[in-house]
C-alpha positions, 0 to 999 in steps of 0.5 A, a space after each residue: 323595719 329592724 334591718 335592710 340587706 342589699 344582696 346580689 344574686 347570680 342569675 345564671 345559677 337560677 334555673 325554672 327547675 328551682 322556681 316553685 310553681 314556675 315564679 317563686 325562687 325560694 332563698 334563704 339569707 344567713 347574716 353572718 357575725 363576721 364581716 368577709 370581704 365586704 360582705 357579711 350575708 349569704 344567699 342560698 336556696 332554701 333547703 327541705 328539712 330531709 335536705 337539711 337533717 341529711 347534710 345536703 350542701 348548701 348551694 350558695 347564688 349570691 352575698 350581701 350586707 346589712 346596710 342599717 339595722 336598729 338591732 331589734 331584728 325578731 322572728 316572724 309568726 307562724 303562718 297558719 294555713 287557710 283551708 280552701 272552701 267554696 267561700 274562700 277559693 279564689 280570694 286573696 287574704 287581707 295584708 298584715 297592718 
């Protein structure tokens, strides 16, 4: 484990229309180099590539702070989608070890 971040989300900013598949909230957490008002992390709705490239402003919904780190944060490996076939449809993917 490389870091723990304690966060709070303003649920009044979350409407059903922003939920993916009606139940998943896609968020992004940005960890900043500077601490301001005891926080160094911002939480906002995830944006599409088109929104980012089009300059659409981030909608912040919360903040937080790093509460522990070993200084080793790594980028996650890209996920390769599994094509749904009759053999895989409805089956759960194995958990990562």
